[in-house]
N, C-alpha and C positions, 0 to 999 in steps of 0.2 A: 600363610601364603600372602604375600604382599601384592596388591593390585597395582599393575603398572599403569601410569597415566599416559594418555595419548597427548603429546605436546600440542596437537591441533585443537584439542578440547580446552586446553588451558587458556588459549587466546580466544576470547569471545568478542573480538572486534566487530564482526559482522552483526552479531546479536545486539551489541551495544549501539551500533549505528542504526539498526532497525528500531531499537527502543527510542532513540533520539528522534527519528522520523515520526514514529507513532505519537510521541509527546508533542512535537511541533504541529502535526495535523490536528490533534485534539484541541490544542490551544487556538489554532486558526478557526476551527468551527465555533468555539466559544466566543471569540472576539468578533466573528463575522455575524453571529446571531441571525443567520439565514437572510441577510440583506442581499439585494440585487444591485447591480450597477444601473442606475437610472439617473434622470436629471435631478432627482431629489437628494441623492447622496453622491458623494465624491468618489471618483475612481481611486483616490488615495486610501480611503477607508476599506476598500474591497480587498479581501485577501484570498489567495488560493488555499485550498484545504487538503490537497492530495499531491504527494510526490509519487508519480508512477514508477514502478520498479519492473525490471526484467531480472529473473533469478536463474543463475547458472547452478547446475547440480553437480555434486561431487562425482557421481557415477557417469557424468557426461551429459551434454545436451542442456536444454533450457526447460524450465518448468512450464507446463501448459495445463490449462484447466478447461473443462467443457462448460459452455454457457448453457445451463439448463439441460434438458433431455434432448438436445439437438446435436448435430454434427459440428456446430460452430465451436471453435475453441479460441483461447487467447493466451498470450504470454505476458500480458501486462496486469499488474496487481497493485493494490493499495494495502498497506499494513492496517489491520483492524485491531489486533490485540496480540500480546505476547504473554504466555503463561509459563511459569516455572523456569524462566530464563532460557527456554528451549523451544516450546511449541508456538508456532506463529500462525494466527488466523489471518488469511488474506482475502480481500474483496476482489473479485474478478472485474477487470475493466474491459469494456468492449471498444474496439476500434472501428468506427464507421465514418466514412468520408474524411479520413485523416484527423478525426476528433475522438479522443478517449472519453468514455462516460462510464459511470459505475453501473454495475448490474446488481440484481438482488442476490447473487450467488457468492458463496465463500468456500474456501477450502482451508484445511489446516495441514501444515507441514512441520516435520521435525527439523529444527534449525541446524542440526548436525549434518543434514543432507546438502546444505547450501555451500557452494564453492565460491560464488561471487554474486554481487548485486550490481546492477547498473541503474542509476537514477536518471530520471528525465525531468524536464522543465515542469515546475508545479502547475497544477490545473485546479479548477473548482469542480467538484462532483456533487455539490449541494444544489438541488434544483431551486430556482427562484420561486419565492412565494409572493406573487404580485398582489395577493389579497391583503397582505399585511402592510402594504405601502399606503 
């Protein structure tokens, strides 16, 4: 018995895009070396290390995750890792006062559940370490 391939699974464009985003974010963190924008260092050397994402699901709707054990939820995420070219670990981003920030919470989703992604303007989610300046 021959297994029929789903043509949607053959095209891994969304996963490949998420891999590129993950790579760019990790490179930004390495080059940033947790520096802050101050008078001592130039704005030109500061880089944003997160591309916030909104993720649409194949079954309809937008992916949401609970922020901790509260009733607060979010639809904004940062790619943390991709395993087996399929499973994506996402960092939940909290939206407060029109500003996105990273939370300590993650979730993992099967990449085959994703119908679309929407990318937003890059932000920095690395807290400034003023003690190192």
